[in-house]
All heavy atoms as an XYZ file, in Angstrom:
951
protein
N       9.297     25.685    -10.620
C       9.829     24.345    -10.454
C       8.729     23.326    -10.737
O       7.588     23.492    -10.335
C      10.381     24.184     -9.031
C      10.865     22.777     -8.735
S      11.578     22.642     -7.109
C      13.255     23.004     -7.524
N       9.061     22.248    -11.399
C       8.098     21.207    -11.767
C       7.900     20.249    -10.599
O       8.788     19.476    -10.257
C       8.619     20.451    -12.991
C       7.630     19.415    -13.492
O       6.524     19.350    -12.919
O       7.963     18.691    -14.440
N       6.731     20.300     -9.955
C       6.455     19.458     -8.788
C       6.277     18.000     -9.140
O       6.360     17.135     -8.281
C       5.207     19.954     -8.057
C       5.453     21.255     -7.335
O       6.600     21.580     -7.015
N       4.405     22.009     -7.089
N       6.001     17.681    -10.404
C       5.762     16.284    -10.768
C       7.034     15.466    -10.755
O       6.976     14.254    -10.661
C       5.103     16.176    -12.161
O       5.972     16.773    -13.125
C       3.745     16.852    -12.177
N       8.198     16.129    -10.852
C       9.446     15.374    -10.858
C      10.078     15.290     -9.481
O      11.018     14.544     -9.280
C      10.466     15.994    -11.843
O      10.727     17.332    -11.438
C       9.939     15.951    -13.261
N       9.592     16.072     -8.531
C      10.131     16.008     -7.182
C       9.573     14.792     -6.471
O       8.394     14.468     -6.608
C       9.750     17.247     -6.386
C      10.482     18.486     -6.820
C      10.092     19.651     -5.930
O       8.973     19.711     -5.434
N      11.018     20.569     -5.741
N      10.446     14.139     -5.723
C       9.987     12.993     -4.933
C       9.920     13.408     -3.479
O      10.807     14.090     -2.977
C      10.944     11.821     -5.102
C      10.892     11.220     -6.485
C      11.703      9.936     -6.572
O      11.799      9.221     -5.570
O      12.235      9.666     -7.658
N       8.895     12.997     -2.813
C       8.805     13.301     -1.401
C       9.668     12.296     -0.643
O       9.819     11.139     -1.068
C       7.357     13.253     -0.925
C       6.726     11.907     -1.086
C       5.309     11.925     -0.632
N       4.886     10.523     -0.621
C       3.692     10.112     -0.366
N       2.771     10.965     -0.082
N       3.389      8.850     -0.376
N      10.239     12.706      0.454
C      11.093     11.780      1.201
C      10.271     10.632      1.767
O       9.113     10.813      2.140
C      11.673     12.646      2.317
C      10.808     13.857      2.395
C      10.141     14.011      1.061
N      10.864      9.459      1.788
C      10.168      8.285      2.307
C      10.359      8.230      3.822
O      11.477      8.054      4.297
C      10.703      7.012      1.662
C       9.990      5.787      2.135
N       8.679      5.536      1.819
C      10.385      4.770      2.915
C       8.308      4.400      2.370
N       9.329      3.926      3.055
N       9.293      8.444      4.548
C       9.343      8.426      5.995
C       8.330      7.403      6.479
O       7.164      7.445      6.104
C       8.983      9.819      6.576
C       8.999      9.789      8.090
C       9.928     10.879      6.042
N       8.801      6.473      7.302
C       7.888      5.486      7.874
C       7.359      6.068      9.176
O       8.123      6.356     10.089
C       8.594      4.141      8.121
C       9.099      3.579      6.802
C       7.662      3.175      8.825
C       9.932      2.329      6.948
N       6.059      6.251      9.226
C       5.430      6.814     10.417
C       4.450      5.801     10.975
O       3.688      5.189     10.236
C       4.698      8.097     10.080
C       5.631      9.210      9.664
C       4.840     10.427      9.334
N       4.328     10.269      7.981
C       4.402     11.184      7.055
N       4.918     12.332      7.321
N       3.943     10.967      5.850
N       4.496      5.652     12.276
C       3.550      4.774     12.955
C       2.879      5.581     14.063
O       3.544      6.292     14.813
C       4.241      3.577     13.591
C       4.905      2.669     12.615
N       4.199      1.951     11.676
C       6.206      2.365     12.417
C       5.031      1.237     10.960
N       6.266      1.473     11.376
N       1.568      5.449     14.144
C       0.850      6.086     15.232
C       1.160      5.341     16.521
O       1.293      4.117     16.530
C      -0.645      6.064     14.952
N       1.291      6.079     17.587
C       1.569      5.470     18.892
C       0.258      5.128     19.577
O      -0.758      5.752     19.359
C       2.374      6.432     19.770
C       3.688      6.854     19.171
C       4.660      5.709     19.141
C       5.986      6.198     18.592
N       6.845      5.155     18.200
N       0.316      4.116     20.412
C      -0.853      3.746     21.200
C      -1.767      2.774     20.488
O      -1.541      2.383     19.350
N      -2.815      2.390     21.205
C      -3.774      1.416     20.681
C      -4.666      2.080     19.641
O      -5.130      3.188     19.813
C      -4.605      0.883     21.834
C      -5.552     -0.217     21.451
C      -6.078     -0.901     22.693
C      -7.180     -1.890     22.421
N      -7.042     -2.749     21.308
N      -4.887      1.370     18.538
C      -5.774      1.864     17.488
C      -7.233      1.699     17.925
O      -7.588      0.711     18.564
C      -5.556      1.073     16.200
C      -4.318      1.456     15.462
C      -4.208      0.672     14.180
N      -4.134     -0.766     14.393
C      -3.042     -1.408     14.751
N      -1.937     -0.759     14.957
N      -3.048     -2.696     14.915
N      -8.078      2.652     17.564
C      -9.492      2.473     17.876
C     -10.065      1.318     17.047
O      -9.639      1.079     15.922
C     -10.129      3.800     17.459
C      -9.172      4.410     16.510
C      -7.804      3.893     16.844
N     -10.985      0.612     17.623
C     -11.650     -0.487     16.918
C     -13.122     -0.126     16.766
O     -13.776      0.288     17.711
C     -11.493     -1.793     17.689
C     -10.048     -2.272     17.714
C      -9.876     -3.618     18.411
O     -10.886     -4.275     18.713
O      -8.734     -3.983     18.652
N     -13.629     -0.284     15.553
C     -15.006      0.077     15.267
C     -15.898     -1.143     15.076
O     -17.101     -1.055     15.214
C     -15.064      0.960     14.017
C     -14.273      2.227     14.165
C     -13.005      2.335     13.622
C     -14.789      3.295     14.881
C     -12.274      3.499     13.765
C     -14.059      4.466     15.029
C     -12.793      4.566     14.472
N     -15.287     -2.275     14.732
C     -16.045     -3.490     14.461
C     -15.600     -4.581     15.423
O     -14.406     -4.728     15.700
C     -15.837     -3.949     13.010
C     -16.263     -2.908     12.010
C     -15.338     -2.052     11.426
C     -17.601     -2.758     11.657
C     -15.720     -1.079     10.522
C     -17.994     -1.787     10.753
C     -17.049     -0.957     10.196
O     -17.440      0.011      9.298
N     -16.558     -5.350     15.913
C     -16.253     -6.366     16.913
C     -15.455     -7.550     16.364
O     -14.475     -7.958     16.980
C     -17.548     -6.861     17.565
C     -17.298     -7.673     18.813
C     -18.594     -7.980     19.531
O     -19.490     -7.130     19.560
O     -18.682     -9.092     20.063
N     -15.834     -8.136     15.244
C     -15.067     -9.312     14.779
C     -13.610     -8.945     14.486
O     -13.343     -7.893     13.893
C     -15.776     -9.741     13.494
C     -17.123     -9.091     13.553
C     -16.955     -7.843     14.365
N     -12.668     -9.781     14.899
C     -11.251     -9.490     14.637
C     -10.974     -9.394     13.134
O     -11.515    -10.151     12.346
C     -10.517    -10.691     15.236
C     -11.513    -11.441     16.045
C     -12.875    -11.038     15.598
N     -10.136     -8.447     12.775
C      -9.719     -8.322     11.384
C     -10.584     -7.423     10.530
O     -10.162     -7.013      9.447
N     -11.790     -7.107     10.965
C     -12.679     -6.292     10.139
C     -12.152     -4.865     10.017
O     -12.204     -4.267      8.938
C     -14.133     -6.312     10.679
C     -15.025     -5.358      9.896
C     -14.687     -7.713     10.625
N     -11.608     -4.324     11.107
C     -11.039     -2.975     11.036
C      -9.867     -2.934     10.054
O      -9.746     -1.988      9.267
C     -10.569     -2.507     12.419
C     -11.735     -2.110     13.308
O     -12.587     -1.332     12.844
O     -11.789     -2.584     14.452
N      -9.016     -3.953     10.076
C      -7.892     -4.012      9.144
C      -8.396     -4.132      7.708
O      -7.876     -3.475      6.800
C      -6.975     -5.184      9.484
N      -9.417     -4.944      7.506
C      -9.978     -5.099      6.159
C     -10.587     -3.777      5.684
O     -10.411     -3.393      4.519
C     -11.035     -6.202      6.148
N     -11.271     -3.070      6.566
C     -11.854     -1.779      6.190
C     -10.759     -0.778      5.831
O     -10.907      0.003      4.888
C     -12.731     -1.222      7.318
C     -14.058     -1.940      7.463
S     -15.073     -1.842      5.959
C     -15.382     -0.095      5.847
N      -9.659     -0.798      6.569
C      -8.541      0.082      6.251
C      -8.004     -0.217      4.858
O      -7.741      0.703      4.070
C      -7.432     -0.093      7.290
O      -6.297      0.648      6.925
N      -7.867     -1.488      4.525
C      -7.391     -1.891      3.204
C      -8.375     -1.447      2.121
O      -7.968     -0.947      1.064
C      -7.173     -3.401      3.162
C      -6.030     -3.860      4.042
S      -5.954     -5.641      4.259
C      -5.530     -6.159      2.615
N      -9.651     -1.611      2.382
C     -10.677     -1.211      1.418
C     -10.608      0.297      1.167
O     -10.705      0.745      0.021
C     -12.081     -1.637      1.904
C     -12.204     -3.161      1.836
C     -13.178     -0.947      1.098
C     -13.395     -3.721      2.585
N     -10.397      1.077      2.220
C     -10.325      2.526      2.059
C      -9.083      2.935      1.264
O      -9.142      3.857      0.447
C     -10.346      3.225      3.423
C     -11.669      3.045      4.160
S     -13.137      3.448      3.165
C     -12.887      5.180      2.867
N      -7.958      2.241      1.462
C      -6.764      2.523      0.670
C      -7.044      2.214     -0.798
O      -6.711      2.998     -1.690
C      -5.548      1.714      1.185
C      -4.391      1.768      0.203
C      -5.107      2.235      2.543
N      -7.677      1.080     -1.058
C      -8.009      0.713     -2.436
C      -8.973      1.717     -3.068
O      -8.800      2.113     -4.224
C      -8.614     -0.692     -2.481
C      -7.653     -1.836     -2.214
C      -8.421     -3.142     -2.010
C      -6.666     -1.972     -3.353
N      -9.979      2.131     -2.306
C     -10.943      3.101     -2.826
C     -10.252      4.421     -3.156
O     -10.520      5.040     -4.193
C     -12.065      3.322     -1.813
N      -9.343      4.844     -2.303
C      -8.598      6.074     -2.536
C      -7.756      5.976     -3.801
O      -7.754      6.887     -4.635
C      -7.709      6.353     -1.323
O      -6.811      7.381     -1.585
N      -7.038      4.872     -3.948
C      -6.209      4.666     -5.138
C      -7.059      4.637     -6.407
O      -6.704      5.241     -7.416
C      -5.427      3.358     -5.031
C      -4.238      3.436     -4.107
C      -3.134      4.337     -4.639
O      -2.842      4.306     -5.854
O      -2.574      5.089     -3.837
N      -8.183      3.939     -6.356
C      -9.052      3.836     -7.526
C      -9.594      5.206     -7.919
O      -9.644      5.547     -9.104
C     -10.202      2.866     -7.260
C     -11.171      2.669     -8.412
C     -10.446      2.148     -9.641
C     -12.278      1.717     -7.997
N      -9.957      6.011     -6.940
C     -10.463      7.350     -7.226
C      -9.411      8.198     -7.935
O      -9.713      8.886     -8.915
C     -10.892      8.022     -5.920
O     -11.318      9.339     -6.165
N      -8.179      8.127     -7.473
C      -7.090      8.882     -8.095
C      -6.854      8.397     -9.516
O      -6.690      9.198    -10.445
C      -5.800      8.787     -7.244
C      -4.608      9.347     -8.001
C      -5.980      9.506     -5.917
N      -6.834      7.088     -9.706
C      -6.598      6.532    -11.039
C      -7.699      6.958    -12.011
O      -7.423      7.344    -13.151
C      -6.483      4.996    -10.987
C      -6.504      4.377    -12.368
C      -5.203      4.595    -10.264
N      -8.938      6.910    -11.564
C     -10.043      7.310    -12.440
C      -9.941      8.787    -12.824
O     -10.168      9.153    -13.968
C     -11.385      7.010    -11.773
C     -11.667      5.514    -11.713
C     -13.070      5.262    -11.217
N     -14.048      5.877    -12.098
C     -14.837      5.204    -12.919
N     -14.769      3.908    -12.976
N     -15.707      5.838    -13.670
N      -9.569      9.636    -11.862
C      -9.408     11.059    -12.163
C      -8.276     11.285    -13.160
O      -8.403     12.087    -14.095
C      -9.132     11.861    -10.883
C     -10.359     12.014    -10.005
O     -11.474     11.702    -10.465
O     -10.190     12.443     -8.845
N      -7.167     10.604    -12.965
C      -6.030     10.779    -13.872
C      -6.362     10.242    -15.270
O      -5.990     10.842    -16.275
C      -4.788     10.108    -13.307
C      -4.241     10.858    -12.082
C      -2.915     10.314    -11.635
N      -1.886     10.494    -12.631
C      -1.094     11.558    -12.716
N      -1.232     12.557    -11.877
N      -0.160     11.624    -13.643
N      -7.062      9.117    -15.347
C      -7.449      8.576    -16.643
C      -8.409      9.529    -17.347
O      -8.269      9.794    -18.549
C      -8.080      7.193    -16.483
C      -8.546      6.522    -17.769
C      -7.385      6.366    -18.749
C      -9.163      5.170    -17.453
N      -9.344     10.070    -16.608
C     -10.266     11.043    -17.185
C      -9.501     12.244    -17.724
O      -9.769     12.715    -18.840
C     -11.286     11.491    -16.133
C     -12.225     12.556    -16.663
O     -12.995     12.258    -17.612
O     -12.184     13.690    -16.143
N      -8.542     12.729    -16.959
C      -7.731     13.867    -17.410
C      -6.965     13.524    -18.677
O      -6.923     14.321    -19.630
C      -6.743     14.288    -16.312
O      -7.436     14.765    -15.180
N      -6.343     12.350    -18.693
C      -5.569     11.932    -19.870
C      -6.463     11.825    -21.102
O      -6.085     12.262    -22.199
C      -4.874     10.604    -19.603
N      -7.633     11.257    -20.940
C      -8.550     11.116    -22.070
C      -9.004     12.482    -22.581
O      -9.098     12.702    -23.795
C      -9.755     10.264    -21.671
C      -9.402      8.792    -21.495
C     -10.566      7.975    -20.945
O     -11.552      8.558    -20.447
O     -10.456      6.733    -21.009
N      -9.264     13.421    -21.684
C      -9.699     14.755    -22.094
C      -8.586     15.503    -22.831
O      -8.836     16.165    -23.841
C     -10.183     15.550    -20.882
C     -11.500     15.037    -20.326
C     -11.855     15.737    -19.005
N     -13.014     15.128    -18.406
C     -14.268     15.497    -18.653
N     -14.520     16.463    -19.509
N     -15.270     14.889    -18.057
N      -7.366     15.402    -22.319
C      -6.230     16.057    -22.973
C      -6.001     15.443    -24.345
O      -5.796     16.150    -25.337
C      -4.955     15.953    -22.097
C      -3.716     16.361    -22.878
C      -5.105     16.795    -20.839
N      -6.036     14.120    -24.411
C      -5.824     13.444    -25.690
C      -6.896     13.843    -26.704
O      -6.589     14.161    -27.857
C      -5.812     11.933    -25.496
N      -8.130     13.853    -26.263
C      -9.227     14.204    -27.171
C      -9.088     15.646    -27.660
O      -9.304     15.938    -28.842
C     -10.573     14.010    -26.471
C     -11.762     14.228    -27.374
C     -13.056     13.909    -26.660
C     -14.232     14.075    -27.606
N     -15.501     13.769    -26.946
N      -8.704     16.530    -26.760
C      -8.533     17.939    -27.134
C      -7.406     18.118    -28.148
O      -7.403     19.089    -28.909
C      -8.261     18.780    -25.892
N      -6.465     17.185    -28.175
C      -5.335     17.272    -29.097
C      -5.453     16.302    -30.261
O      -4.485     16.072    -30.993
C      -4.027     17.016    -28.344
C      -3.685     18.168    -27.430
O      -3.290     19.222    -27.894
N      -3.871     17.971    -26.132
N      -6.634     15.718    -30.445
C      -6.879     14.840    -31.573
C      -6.106     13.529    -31.527
O      -5.798     12.965    -32.573
N      -5.814     13.035    -30.345
C      -5.053     11.786    -30.209
C      -5.971     10.600    -29.929
O      -6.931     10.717    -29.161
C      -4.044     11.897    -29.058
C      -2.986     12.979    -29.192
C      -2.158     13.046    -27.921
C      -2.103     12.726    -30.398
N      -5.639      9.465    -30.531
C      -6.362      8.226    -30.266
C      -5.652      7.514    -29.114
O      -4.779      6.683    -29.317
C      -6.385      7.340    -31.508
C      -7.247      6.103    -31.316
O      -7.746      5.879    -30.185
O      -7.415      5.360    -32.300
N      -6.003      7.878    -27.906
C      -5.338      7.375    -26.708
C      -5.451      5.857    -26.579
O      -4.473      5.185    -26.237
C      -5.921      8.055    -25.470
C      -5.250      7.777    -24.134
C      -3.791      8.191    -24.158
C      -5.987      8.488    -23.022
N      -6.612      5.299    -26.865
C      -6.816      3.848    -26.718
C      -5.855      3.066    -27.613
O      -5.242      2.086    -27.173
C      -8.256      3.481    -27.033
N      -5.705      3.485    -28.863
C      -4.795      2.785    -29.774
C      -3.349      2.926    -29.317
O      -2.567      1.976    -29.401
C      -4.951      3.334    -31.197
N      -2.993      4.088    -28.814
C      -1.643      4.305    -28.314
C      -1.327      3.419    -27.121
O      -0.227      2.876    -27.009
N      -2.292      3.264    -26.241
C      -2.097      2.402    -25.064
C      -1.928      0.950    -25.495
O      -1.064      0.228    -24.988
C      -3.267      2.564    -24.072
C      -3.193      3.952    -23.422
C      -3.262      1.460    -23.026
C      -4.400      4.310    -22.580
N      -2.742      0.512    -26.443
C      -2.649     -0.877    -26.922
C      -1.297     -1.167    -27.575
O      -0.771     -2.261    -27.470
C      -3.777     -1.176    -27.908
C      -5.146     -1.216    -27.278
C      -5.279     -2.283    -26.197
O      -4.743     -3.401    -26.363
O      -5.930     -1.991    -25.170
N      -0.706     -0.176    -28.235
C       0.554     -0.373    -28.955
C       1.788     -0.118    -28.083
O       2.904     -0.427    -28.487
C       0.599      0.546    -30.170
N       1.592      0.388    -26.882
C       2.703      0.769    -26.012
C       3.539     -0.436    -25.587
O       3.010     -1.452    -25.150
C       2.173      1.473    -24.761
C       3.197      1.922    -23.731
C       4.101      2.998    -24.330
C       2.511      2.415    -22.485
N       4.853     -0.299    -25.732
C       5.788     -1.296    -25.225
C       6.702     -0.584    -24.243
O       7.408      0.347    -24.604
C       6.595     -1.907    -26.375
C       5.751     -2.763    -27.293
C       6.579     -3.490    -28.343
O       7.763     -3.781    -28.074
O       6.031     -3.740    -29.418
N       6.683     -1.054    -23.003
C       7.443     -0.395    -21.940
C       8.894     -0.843    -21.932
O       9.187     -2.024    -22.121
C       6.804     -0.693    -20.587
C       5.363     -0.203    -20.426
C       4.792     -0.674    -19.101
C       5.297      1.302    -20.518
N       9.806      0.106    -21.647
C      11.217     -0.246    -21.502
C      11.477     -0.669    -20.051
O      10.588     -0.601    -19.194
C      12.128      0.916    -21.922
C      11.940      2.158    -21.056
O      11.282      2.087    -19.993
O      12.458      3.215    -21.447
N      12.690     -1.097    -19.769
C      13.034     -1.614    -18.442
C      12.836     -0.560    -17.354
O      12.342     -0.863    -16.268
C      14.476     -2.138    -18.423
C      14.843     -2.869    -17.149
C      13.992     -4.118    -16.916
O      13.594     -4.797    -17.838
N      13.706     -4.405    -15.654
N      13.209      0.686    -17.629
C      13.030      1.752    -16.636
C      11.558      1.930    -16.276
O      11.210      2.085    -15.104
C      13.601      3.078    -17.154
C      15.122      3.096    -17.164
O      15.736      2.253    -16.472
O      15.689      3.953    -17.863
N      10.694      1.907    -17.274
C       9.260      2.064    -17.019
C       8.724      0.886    -16.215
O       7.909      1.065    -15.304
C       8.499      2.198    -18.339
N       9.182     -0.317    -16.547
C       8.746     -1.500    -15.804
C       9.191     -1.417    -14.345
O       8.425     -1.750    -13.424
C       9.287     -2.771    -16.459
C       8.711     -3.101    -17.838
C       9.494     -4.243    -18.482
C       7.236     -3.437    -17.734
N      10.415     -0.964    -14.117
C      10.929     -0.833    -12.744
C      10.186      0.255    -11.978
O       9.897      0.099    -10.793
C      12.431     -0.564    -12.770
C      13.229     -1.791    -13.192
C      14.709     -1.518    -13.375
O      15.185     -0.408    -13.012
O      15.409     -2.425    -13.868
N       9.850      1.345    -12.659
C       9.057      2.407    -12.037
C       7.697      1.883    -11.597
O       7.235      2.161    -10.489
C       8.834      3.535    -13.051
C       9.514      4.818    -12.724
C       9.216      5.873    -13.770
O       8.058      6.346    -13.843
O      10.147      6.202    -14.513
N       7.054      1.130    -12.476
C       5.744      0.563    -12.140
C       5.850     -0.398    -10.960
O       4.991     -0.401    -10.076
C       5.145     -0.171    -13.343
C       4.565      0.770    -14.360
C       3.826      0.006    -15.433
N       3.191      0.928    -16.356
C       2.379      0.544    -17.327
N       2.126     -0.726    -17.525
N       1.827      1.444    -18.125
N       6.897     -1.218    -10.942
C       7.058     -2.166     -9.842
C       7.287     -1.434     -8.526
O       6.727     -1.815     -7.493
C       8.207     -3.133    -10.116
C       8.381     -4.197     -9.050
C       7.139     -5.057     -8.819
O       6.319     -5.235     -9.738
O       6.982     -5.571     -7.686
N       8.081     -0.384     -8.542
C       8.302      0.402     -7.321
C       6.993      1.020     -6.841
O       6.704      1.025     -5.637
C       9.343      1.491     -7.582
N       6.175      1.505     -7.773
C       4.877      2.078     -7.420
C       3.967      1.006     -6.820
O       3.278      1.240     -5.841
C       4.247      2.731     -8.652
C       3.022      3.549     -8.349
C       2.519      4.368     -9.533
N       2.468      3.656    -10.793
C       3.236      3.942    -11.853
N       4.111      4.928    -11.801
N       3.120      3.263    -12.966
N       3.995     -0.194     -7.393
C       3.186     -1.301     -6.856
C       3.629     -1.667     -5.445
O       2.800     -1.913     -4.570
C       3.300     -2.537     -7.748
C       2.461     -2.483     -8.978
C       2.499     -3.826     -9.717
N       2.100     -3.642    -11.087
C       2.924     -3.617    -12.128
N       4.209     -3.827    -11.974
N       2.463     -3.414    -13.337
N       4.937     -1.735     -5.236
C       5.458     -2.088     -3.911
C       5.049     -1.050     -2.875
O       4.651     -1.401     -1.757
C       6.980     -2.254     -3.952
C       7.448     -3.457     -4.735
C       6.904     -4.759     -4.188
O       6.851     -4.970     -2.973
N       6.470     -5.640     -5.078
N       5.125      0.225     -3.243
C       4.711      1.289     -2.339
C       3.226      1.153     -2.015
O       2.801      1.290     -0.867
C       5.003      2.652     -2.969
C       4.556      3.788     -2.090
O       3.379      4.182     -2.100
N       5.480      4.328     -1.328
N       2.446      0.870     -3.028
C       1.004      0.678     -2.845
C       0.725     -0.495     -1.905
O      -0.092     -0.400     -0.991
C       0.346      0.453     -4.205
C      -1.097      0.050     -4.134
C      -2.047      0.888     -3.575
C      -1.509     -1.174     -4.621
C      -3.384      0.519     -3.512
C      -2.833     -1.550     -4.558
C      -3.771     -0.702     -4.004
N       1.428     -1.603     -2.110
C       1.201     -2.782     -1.265
C       1.606     -2.509      0.181
O       0.940     -2.970      1.112
C       1.974     -3.990     -1.808
C       1.499     -4.430     -3.185
S      -0.265     -4.794     -3.251
C      -0.242     -6.456     -2.678
N       2.653     -1.730      0.384
C       3.042     -1.374      1.749
C       1.955     -0.550      2.431
O       1.673     -0.744      3.605
C       4.360     -0.604      1.762
C       5.554     -1.488      1.517
C       6.852     -0.702      1.502
O       6.865      0.500      1.249
N       7.941     -1.387      1.747
N       1.352      0.361      1.677
C       0.259      1.147      2.242
C      -0.981      0.293      2.464
O      -1.682      0.438      3.458
C      -0.069      2.343      1.352
C       1.013      3.408      1.401
C       0.679      4.657      0.594
N       0.619      4.331     -0.822
C      -0.447      4.528     -1.584
N      -1.532      5.050     -1.098
N      -0.425      4.209     -2.865
N      -1.243     -0.610      1.541
C      -2.424     -1.462      1.642
C      -2.337     -2.382      2.858
O      -3.308     -2.557      3.586
C      -2.583     -2.295      0.363
C      -3.782     -3.232      0.310
C      -5.090     -2.451      0.405
C      -3.745     -4.051     -0.963
N      -1.172     -2.952      3.080
C      -0.993     -3.902      4.183
C      -0.337     -3.243      5.396
O       0.240     -3.924      6.245
C      -0.171     -5.109      3.713
C      -0.930     -5.971      2.756
C      -0.642     -5.943      1.403
C      -1.951     -6.798      3.199
C      -1.350     -6.732      0.511
C      -2.671     -7.588      2.317
C      -2.367     -7.555      0.972
N      -0.456     -1.924      5.501
C       0.183     -1.169      6.576
C      -0.121     -1.750      7.958
O       0.784     -1.997      8.749
C      -0.240      0.303      6.508
C       0.137      1.087      7.737
C       1.441      1.513      7.919
C      -0.804      1.378      8.720
C       1.801      2.214      9.048
C      -0.448      2.082      9.842
C       0.854      2.501     10.017
O       1.201      3.186     11.135
N      -1.392     -1.945      8.269
C      -1.753     -2.412      9.608
C      -1.208     -3.810      9.894
O      -0.721     -4.080     10.989
C      -3.273     -2.390      9.799
C      -3.903     -1.004      9.858
C      -5.418     -1.122      9.961
C      -3.336     -0.201     11.009
N      -1.263     -4.686      8.912
C      -0.746     -6.028      9.119
C       0.770     -6.007      9.313
O       1.306     -6.711     10.172
C      -1.111     -6.945      7.938
C      -2.576     -7.291      7.861
C      -3.446     -6.129      7.389
O      -2.975     -5.167      6.795
N      -4.737     -6.206      7.670
N       1.468     -5.190      8.530
C       2.920     -5.079      8.683
C       3.285     -4.471     10.030
O       4.239     -4.905     10.683
C       3.514     -4.242      7.543
C       3.419     -4.869      6.153
C       3.784     -3.850      5.085
C       4.305     -6.098      6.061
N       2.516     -3.472     10.455
C       2.764     -2.844     11.756
C       2.525     -3.840     12.880
O       3.330     -3.946     13.815
C       1.873     -1.616     11.930
C       2.159     -0.839     13.208
C       1.347      0.448     13.255
C       1.727      1.276     14.440
N       0.900      1.030     15.614
N       1.433     -4.593     12.814
C       1.150     -5.599     13.841
C       2.251     -6.653     13.889
O       2.669     -7.076     14.967
C      -0.203     -6.273     13.588
C      -1.382     -5.357     13.894
O      -1.183     -4.309     14.543
O      -2.504     -5.697     13.479
N       2.713     -7.090     12.724
C       3.784     -8.099     12.682
C       5.067     -7.539     13.270
O       5.773     -8.238     14.013
C       4.010     -8.557     11.242
N       5.370     -6.276     12.974
C       6.570     -5.640     13.517
C       6.474     -5.527     15.035
O       7.430     -5.830     15.754
C       6.766     -4.268     12.881
C       8.042     -3.590     13.339
O       9.110     -4.246     13.260
O       7.978     -2.418     13.765
N       5.317     -5.104     15.525
C       5.125     -4.987     16.971
C       5.233     -6.349     17.647
O       5.824     -6.472     18.721
C       3.776     -4.345     17.278
C       3.724     -2.877     16.939
C       2.327     -2.281     17.061
O       1.359     -3.027     17.357
O       2.200     -1.058     16.852
N       4.675     -7.369     17.025
C       4.754     -8.717     17.593
C       6.195     -9.207     17.620
O       6.638     -9.815     18.598
C       3.884     -9.684     16.796
N       6.945     -8.929     16.569
C       8.345     -9.358     16.518
C       9.167     -8.647     17.580
O      10.036     -9.259     18.215
C       8.922     -9.090     15.129
N       8.894     -7.372     17.823
C       9.630     -6.621     18.836
C       9.261     -7.065     20.245
O      10.073     -6.949     21.158
C       9.381     -5.126     18.671
C      10.024     -4.552     17.427
C       9.758     -3.071     17.265
O       9.319     -2.399     18.185
N      10.020     -2.551     16.075
N       8.043     -7.571     20.403
C       7.588     -7.998     21.729
C       8.138     -9.364     22.115
O       8.105     -9.732     23.290
C       6.064     -8.020     21.766
N       8.643    -10.106     21.161
C       9.173    -11.438     21.461
C      10.499    -11.319     22.206
O      11.365    -10.547     21.827
C       9.371    -12.250     20.184
C       8.080    -12.646     19.532
C       8.315    -13.469     18.266
O       9.428    -13.593     17.789
N       7.253    -14.023     17.743
N      10.617    -12.114     23.263
C      11.865    -12.168     24.027
C      12.269    -13.625     24.182
O      11.447    -14.536     24.010
C      11.690    -11.551     25.428
O      10.733    -12.336     26.158
C      11.223    -10.098     25.338
N      13.515    -13.838     24.530
C      13.964    -15.219     24.737
C      13.257    -15.826     25.945
O      12.955    -17.020     25.961
C      15.482    -15.276     24.901
O      15.896    -14.480     25.990
N      12.961    -15.017     26.961
C      12.238    -15.523     28.135
C      10.829    -15.978     27.748
O      10.355    -17.023     28.187
C      12.144    -14.443     29.227
C      13.466    -14.065     29.846
C      14.222    -13.039     29.022
O      13.624    -12.345     28.163
O      15.443    -12.941     29.228
N      10.172    -15.188     26.914
C       8.833    -15.565     26.457
C       8.862    -16.830     25.623
O       7.984    -17.685     25.739
N       9.875    -16.954     24.769
C      10.034    -18.159     23.953
C      10.232    -19.386     24.845
O       9.590    -20.412     24.660
C      11.221    -17.986     23.005
C      11.505    -19.197     22.165
C      10.695    -19.506     21.091
C      12.573    -20.033     22.472
C      10.953    -20.627     20.319
C      12.837    -21.151     21.714
C      12.025    -21.452     20.622
N      11.117    -19.255     25.829
C      11.376    -20.367     26.763
C      10.113    -20.739     27.540
O       9.824    -21.918     27.752
C      12.515    -20.012     27.725
C      13.860    -19.837     27.071
C      14.406    -21.128     26.477
O      14.103    -22.218     26.995
O      15.133    -21.029     25.473
N       9.345    -19.743     27.953
C       8.110    -20.004     28.695
C       7.108    -20.746     27.820
O       6.426    -21.676     28.278
C       7.514    -18.701     29.217
N       7.013    -20.359     26.551
C       6.100    -21.037     25.627
C       6.518    -22.484     25.414
O       5.681    -23.393     25.451
C       6.050    -20.294     24.279
O       5.611    -18.952     24.508
C       5.111    -20.977     23.305
N       7.804    -22.711     25.223
C       8.317    -24.076     25.040
C       8.038    -24.902     26.294
O       7.583    -26.055     26.216
C       9.839    -24.057     24.735
C      10.108    -23.374     23.397
C      10.427    -25.462     24.773
C       9.472    -24.064     22.213
N       8.271    -24.317     27.465
C       8.030    -25.023     28.712
C       6.543    -25.374     28.868
O       6.195    -26.481     29.265
C       8.508    -24.166     29.892
C       8.315    -24.809     31.225
N       9.070    -25.876     31.640
C       7.425    -24.562     32.217
C       8.668    -26.251     32.844
N       7.667    -25.456     33.220
N       5.675    -24.428     28.494
C       4.223    -24.644     28.593
C       3.768    -25.746     27.647
O       2.958    -26.601     28.012
C       3.500    -23.332     28.266
C       1.990    -23.410     28.422
C       1.330    -22.086     28.098
O       1.839    -21.050     28.517
O       0.307    -22.119     27.386
N       4.304    -25.758     26.442
C       3.935    -26.780     25.454
C       4.430    -28.150     25.883
O       3.755    -29.157     25.675
C       4.492    -26.400     24.072
C       3.789    -25.163     23.538
C       4.356    -27.566     23.087
C       4.407    -24.580     22.290
N       5.610    -28.183     26.514
C       6.223    -29.455     26.896
C       5.559    -30.084     28.115
O       5.791    -31.274     28.392
C       7.712    -29.238     27.169
N       4.753    -29.349     28.847
C       4.079    -29.908     30.028
C       3.071    -30.968     29.614
O       2.315    -30.767     28.680
C       3.366    -28.796     30.812
C       4.292    -27.781     31.414
C       5.213    -28.407     32.447
O       4.810    -29.252     33.233
N       6.465    -27.983     32.422
N       3.073    -32.099     30.349
C       2.105    -33.167     30.021
C       0.679    -32.811     30.357
O       0.318    -32.007     31.030
C       2.570    -34.363     30.837
C       3.549    -33.849     31.844
C       3.962    -32.469     31.415
């Protein structure tokens, strides 16, 4: 069976509990997480590009010229956009999780208390 055509199921997983913090300034841990996701993606892309160049060279193909002349169809463009969206979700995972947790923590009582506190002279 060809594993390259199989898609893994999309499962949203969140770790439970408080995340460990390694850096004191707020946001640095989130930024480091984003940097590590980017570094991981870049490493994979470089390996795949190296593989493509080696295969092309072994088969006498001018890969650079082919890439320059490539015109993508709508399906390819949509595939790339879906891949970008998936990447962005992974990149901003911690921020999206924090926003989701904050939204779930909001209650009408808390909203009323905030309004009451702001309205005090």
